[in-house]
C-alpha positions in Angstrom: -100.1 112.3 65.2 -96.9 112.4 67.2 -95.1 109.1 68.0 -95.6 109.7 71.7 -99.3 109.7 71.2 -99.4 106.4 69.3 -97.2 104.4 71.6 -98.6 102.3 74.5 -96.4 101.9 77.5 -96.8 99.5 80.4 -96.4 101.4 83.7 -93.1 101.0 85.6 -94.9 100.4 88.8 -97.7 98.1 90.1 -99.3 101.2 91.7 -98.8 99.9 95.3 -98.2 102.9 97.6 -96.3 100.6 100.0 -93.6 100.0 97.3 -94.1 102.9 94.9 -91.5 101.8 92.4 -92.1 98.1 92.7 -93.8 95.9 90.2 -94.7 96.8 86.6 -97.9 97.2 84.6 -99.1 96.2 81.1 -98.4 92.5 81.4 -98.6 89.4 83.6 -95.6 87.1 84.1 -96.6 83.4 83.5 -93.2 81.6 83.9 -89.6 82.3 84.9 -86.8 80.0 83.6 -83.7 80.9 85.6 -80.3 79.5 84.8 -77.7 80.5 87.4 -74.0 79.8 87.5 -72.5 80.9 90.8 -69.1 80.8 92.5 -69.4 80.9 96.3 -65.7 81.8 96.8 -65.9 85.0 94.8 -69.6 85.8 94.9 -69.8 85.9 91.1 -73.0 85.2 89.2 -73.5 84.5 85.5 -77.1 84.0 84.7 -79.8 83.8 82.0 -83.5 84.5 82.8 -86.2 83.7 80.3 -89.5 85.3 81.2 -92.8 84.2 79.6 -95.5 86.9 79.9 -98.9 87.8 78.6 -99.5 91.4 77.4 -102.6 93.0 79.0 -102.5 95.9 76.4 -100.5 96.7 73.2 -96.9 97.2 74.4 -94.4 99.5 72.7 -92.4 99.5 76.0 -92.5 97.5 79.2 -90.3 97.2 82.3 -88.8 94.7 84.7 -87.5 95.1 88.2 -83.8 94.5 88.3 -81.0 95.9 90.5 -77.3 95.7 91.0 -76.2 93.4 88.1 -74.9 94.1 84.6 -76.9 93.3 81.5 -75.1 91.5 78.7 -77.9 90.8 76.3 -81.7 91.2 75.9 -84.0 89.6 73.4 -87.8 89.8 73.0 -89.2 86.9 71.1 -85.7 86.2 69.9 -85.2 89.7 68.4 -83.0 92.5 69.8 -85.2 95.3 71.1 -85.0 98.8 69.6 -84.0 100.2 73.0 -82.9 99.0 76.4 -82.4 101.2 79.4 -81.2 99.9 82.8 -81.3 102.2 85.8 -80.6 101.4 89.4 -83.9 99.4 89.9 -85.6 99.2 86.4 -84.9 97.4 83.1 -87.0 99.2 80.5 -87.3 97.5 77.1 -88.8 98.8 73.9 -89.4 95.7 71.6 -88.6 95.9 67.9 -92.3 95.6 67.1 -95.4 96.3 69.2 -96.6 93.4 71.3 -100.3 92.9 70.7 -102.8 92.8 73.6 -103.3 89.2 74.9 -100.1 88.0 73.1 -97.8 85.7 74.9 -94.2 86.9 74.6 -90.8 85.8 75.8 -88.0 88.0 77.2 -84.4 86.7 77.5 -82.0 88.6 79.7 -78.4 87.5 80.1 -76.6 89.1 83.0 -73.6 88.9 85.4 -72.0 90.4 88.5 -71.7 90.2 92.2 -75.2 90.0 93.6 -76.0 91.9 96.8 -79.1 93.0 98.8 -81.1 96.0 97.7 -81.9 98.8 100.1 -85.4 99.2 101.2 -87.5 100.9 103.9 -87.2 97.6 105.8 -83.5 97.3 105.6 -81.4 95.3 103.0 -83.4 92.6 101.3 -82.5 90.0 98.6 -79.4 88.1 97.8 -77.1 87.9 100.8 -73.7 86.4 101.3 -73.3 84.3 104.5 -70.0 83.5 106.1 -69.9 80.4 103.8 -72.8 80.3 101.5 -75.9 82.3 100.3 -79.3 83.1 101.6 -82.0 85.0 99.6 -84.7 86.8 101.7 -86.9 88.6 99.2 -89.7 90.0 101.2 -91.1 92.4 100.2 -89.0 93.7 97.3 -85.7 91.8 97.1 -86.3 89.4 94.2 -84.9 92.0 91.8 -81.5 91.6 93.4 -80.9 88.3 91.6 -83.2 88.0 88.6 -85.3 90.4 86.4 -88.9 90.1 87.3 -92.3 91.7 88.0 -91.6 92.1 91.7 -95.0 92.4 93.2 -97.1 89.8 95.1 -100.1 90.4 92.7 -98.2 88.7 89.9 -97.6 85.0 90.6 -96.0 82.6 88.1 -94.5 79.1 87.8 -90.7 78.7 87.8 -87.8 76.5 86.7 -84.6 77.4 88.7 -81.3 75.8 87.8 -78.3 76.7 90.0 -74.7 75.5 89.5 -72.0 76.0 92.1 -69.0 74.3 93.7 -69.8 70.6 94.6 -68.8 71.0 98.2 -72.1 72.9 98.8 -75.7 71.9 98.9 -78.3 74.1 97.1 -81.9 74.4 98.2 -84.6 76.3 96.3 -88.3 76.3 95.9 -90.4 73.5 94.4 -89.3 70.0 93.6 -85.7 69.0 93.0 -86.1 67.5 89.5 -82.4 66.8 88.7 -78.9 67.0 90.0 -75.6 66.4 88.1 -71.9 67.0 88.8 -69.0 67.7 86.5 -65.5 69.1 87.0 -66.0 69.9 90.7 -69.3 71.7 90.2 -72.9 70.5 90.7 -76.0 71.7 89.0 -79.3 71.6 90.8 -82.7 72.0 89.0 -85.9 72.9 90.8 -89.4 73.1 89.4 -92.1 75.2 90.9 -95.4 74.1 89.5 -97.7 76.2 91.5 -98.0 80.0 91.0 -95.4 81.7 93.3 -94.9 85.4 94.2 -91.5 86.7 93.3 -90.7 87.7 97.0 -91.1 84.0 97.9 -88.4 82.8 95.5 -85.2 81.8 97.2 -81.8 80.2 96.9 -79.9 78.8 99.8 -76.3 77.5 99.5 -74.3 76.0 102.3 -72.5 73.0 103.7 -75.6 71.2 104.8 -76.5 67.7 105.8 -79.9 66.5 104.7 -82.5 64.4 106.5 -85.6 63.2 104.7 -88.9 62.5 106.5 -91.5 60.6 104.4 -94.2 60.4 107.1 -97.8 61.3 106.2 -99.4 63.7 105.5 -96.5 65.5 103.8 -92.9 64.6 103.1 -90.3 67.1 104.3 -86.6 67.6 104.3 -84.3 69.1 106.9 -81.0 70.8 105.9 -78.6 71.8 108.6 -74.9 72.1 109.5 -73.4 68.9 110.9 -72.6 70.4 114.3 -76.3 71.2 114.8 -77.7 67.7 114.0 -78.8 66.8 117.5 -80.4 70.1 118.2 -82.2 70.2 114.8 -83.5 66.6 115.1 -84.9 67.4 118.6 -86.4 70.8 117.8 -88.1 69.6 114.6 -89.2 66.2 115.9 -92.8 67.4 116.2 -93.0 68.7 112.6 -95.0 65.7 111.3 -97.5 66.2 114.1 -97.6 70.0 113.4 -98.2 69.6 109.7 -101.0 67.1 110.3 -102.7 69.4 112.9 -102.6 72.4 110.6 -103.9 70.3 107.7 -106.8 69.4 109.9 -107.5 73.0 110.9 -106.6 74.8 107.6 -107.2 72.2 104.9 -104.7 70.1 103.0 -101.1 71.2 102.8 -100.9 73.3 99.6 -97.6 72.0 98.1 -95.9 68.7 97.3 -93.4 68.8 100.1 -91.9 71.1 102.8 -88.2 71.9 103.5 -86.6 73.5 106.5 -83.1 75.0 106.2 -81.1 75.9 109.3 -78.1 78.1 108.4 -74.7 78.2 110.1 -75.2 81.9 110.6 -77.4 83.5 113.1 -80.5 85.3 111.7 -82.5 88.1 113.3 -85.8 86.3 112.5 -86.8 83.1 110.7 -88.0 83.5 107.1 -90.7 81.8 105.0 -90.5 81.0 101.4 -92.6 79.1 98.9 -92.5 75.5 100.2 -89.8 76.0 102.8 -88.7 77.9 105.9 -85.3 79.2 106.9 -84.0 79.4 110.5 -80.7 80.7 111.9 -78.4 78.6 114.1 -79.6 80.8 117.0 -83.2 79.4 116.5 -82.3 75.8 117.5 -81.5 75.0 121.1 -82.3 71.3 121.3 -85.1 72.0 123.8 -88.0 73.0 121.6 -87.4 76.7 122.4 -88.6 77.7 118.9 -91.8 75.7 118.6 -93.7 79.0 118.3 -91.5 80.2 115.4 -91.7 76.8 113.7 -95.5 76.9 113.8 -95.5 80.5 112.5 -93.4 79.8 109.4 -95.2 76.5 108.6 -98.6 78.3 108.7 -97.3 80.7 106.1 -97.4 77.9 103.6 -101.2 78.3 103.7 -101.4 82.0 104.5 -98.9 83.9 102.4 -97.5 81.3 100.0 -100.7 79.7 98.8 -103.1 82.5 99.7 -101.0 85.7 98.9 -102.1 89.2 99.4 -102.6 91.2 96.2 -101.5 94.4 97.9 -99.2 94.9 100.9 -101.6 96.8 103.0 -103.5 93.6 103.6 -100.5 91.9 105.2 -102.5 91.2 108.4 -104.1 88.3 106.4 -100.7 86.6 106.3 -99.1 87.6 109.6 -102.3 87.5 111.7 -103.1 84.0 110.5 -99.5 82.8 111.1 -99.6 84.4 114.6 -102.9 82.7 115.4 -101.4 79.4 114.3 -98.9 79.8 117.1 -101.7 80.0 119.6 -103.5 77.1 118.1 -100.4 74.9 118.3 -99.8 75.8 121.9 -103.4 75.0 122.8 -103.1 71.7 120.9 -99.9 70.7 122.8 -101.6 71.2 126.1 -100.1 74.6 126.9 -102.0 77.9 127.3 -105.3 78.0 125.5 -106.0 80.4 122.7 -108.4 82.2 125.0 -105.6 82.8 127.6 -103.2 83.9 124.9 -105.8 86.3 123.5 -106.2 87.9 126.9 -102.4 88.1 127.4 -101.7 89.7 124.0 -104.7 92.0 124.1 -103.2 93.4 127.3 -99.8 93.8 125.7 -101.3 95.5 122.7 -103.3 97.8 125.0 -100.0 99.1 126.5 -98.8 100.2 123.1 -99.7 103.4 121.1 -102.9 103.2 119.1 -101.5 105.1 116.1 -101.9 102.5 113.3 -104.7 100.8 111.6 -103.5 97.2 111.0 -105.7 96.8 107.9 -103.6 99.6 106.3 -100.6 100.2 108.6 -98.5 102.0 106.2 -95.2 100.7 104.7 -93.1 101.5 107.8 -95.4 99.6 110.1 -96.4 96.7 107.9 -94.2 94.3 110.0 -95.2 95.9 113.3 -96.1 93.4 116.0 -99.5 95.0 116.4 -100.3 93.9 112.9 -99.6 90.3 113.9 -101.3 90.3 117.3 -104.4 92.3 116.4 -104.8 90.2 113.2 -104.7 87.1 115.4 -107.1 88.7 117.9 -109.6 89.4 115.1 -109.5 85.7 114.1 -110.0 84.6 117.7 -113.0 86.9 118.0 -114.5 85.4 114.9 -113.8 81.9 116.1 -115.6 82.6 119.5 -118.5 84.1 117.6 -118.9 81.2 115.2 -117.8 78.3 117.3 -115.0 75.9 116.4 -116.9 73.7 114.0 -118.1 76.6 111.8 -114.9 78.6 112.1 -112.5 75.8 111.0 -114.9 74.6 108.3 -114.9 78.1 106.9 -111.1 78.2 107.1 -110.8 75.0 105.2 -113.2 76.2 102.6 -111.4 79.5 102.3 -107.9 78.0 101.7 -109.4 75.6 99.2 -111.3 78.2 97.2 -108.4 80.7 97.1 -105.6 78.0 96.7 -102.5 79.5 95.0 -104.4 82.7 94.4 -104.7 86.3 95.7 -106.7 87.5 98.7 -107.7 90.8 100.2 -109.5 92.0 103.4 -112.8 92.5 101.5 -112.5 89.1 99.9 -112.0 87.5 103.3 -115.0 89.3 104.8 -117.2 88.4 101.9 -116.2 84.8 101.8 -116.6 84.2 105.5 -119.9 86.1 105.6 -121.3 84.1 102.8 -119.9 80.7 103.9 -121.1 81.0 107.5 -124.2 83.1 107.0 -123.0 85.4 109.7 -123.4 89.2 109.3 -121.1 89.7 112.2 -117.8 89.0 110.4 -117.5 92.5 108.9 -118.0 94.0 112.3 -115.3 92.0 113.9 -112.8 92.9 111.1 -113.9 96.5 111.3 -113.2 96.7 115.0 -110.0 94.8 115.2 -108.4 95.5 111.8 -109.9 98.7 110.3 -109.7 101.1 113.2 -107.1 102.2 115.7 -109.2 102.0 118.8 -108.7 98.6 120.7 -111.9 96.6 121.2 -112.5 94.5 124.3 -112.6 90.8 124.1 
């Protein structure tokens, strides 16, 4: 029998049509240990990634997503592989011996270079130099710009992230800051992510930030911001404790140990969510609560997106529709327009737009279209009106608890809500608002 017939290869894609080359098959990542040494002044990175994974089949070859940086060394279970190929987006590794199905194996990759964003259908994503620092925005396929990984939301893992840079800068990343030490003008920061995290939600932020800690119940949080924006930031985020408590009441307990907010010196087109934190540009703080809607949206993603993560990108309405609806809930809670009034307003605005997408499968170029956000929120409001507040929010709390730190899909959402509430109408609401292009009436 020919060698090609005996070998077993993990696929070099997760099979997601929205990101045809993203992700990898044949294994599941279980843990990433990232050790990064970075120089802000020159944008130079020297790093080592150790990936612990479990084989889902016998593997004579497997791949990782990795772009734009140079490989220095690769080991599999401490042994040099028989072959390593690195293309523009993929690191393909043939281990010296076949990895057995269900075996846990370890891959060490040492690499270096000048990290930069990767091009995608949604613009440049990933590691980005700021005027004086760094921001990583990985959604949906930018994680490969700074570490080798299985870059697809269906594969969540725990992390240890250690970053060293010049001591004049503050480093923020996901998880809990477990240690910090300084030597010879450089400081090393170590973060532990103990809950499973999707690769696109992994981030690094480096800047000249002040830090303010808030220990109020129900969740401790940290604010990082440039000194010149201190007054604006403290005003605009003064309601964050109240907002966290409100969402915890509506959605269930906050899913992580803490929450961080970073406001960059640079202006950003939109705020960004990451696992356990949110990122805003200087243009998003005005000292007059002008971004309360955005603050609510990014906070809600901690439940919908970061804890409950879609297993495939076509179901993104489950993340963005929920975050958009959280905006309406917060405005209603603060005594502004009711969710009913906002639903009427936004249904009218959606009605003025073309009806040429299905938000339950909008296609890759429309996955961040505003209609995905608004029609997703309208679907949730229709379900709420049908069930009543008590049953609706009880079902939401049960849903976030049952799927905590896991994967979700549209079918899973419909099945869970139908079973939990005993309502046969749930599937119909989702079908009308999410799975067809025609626009229902309220």
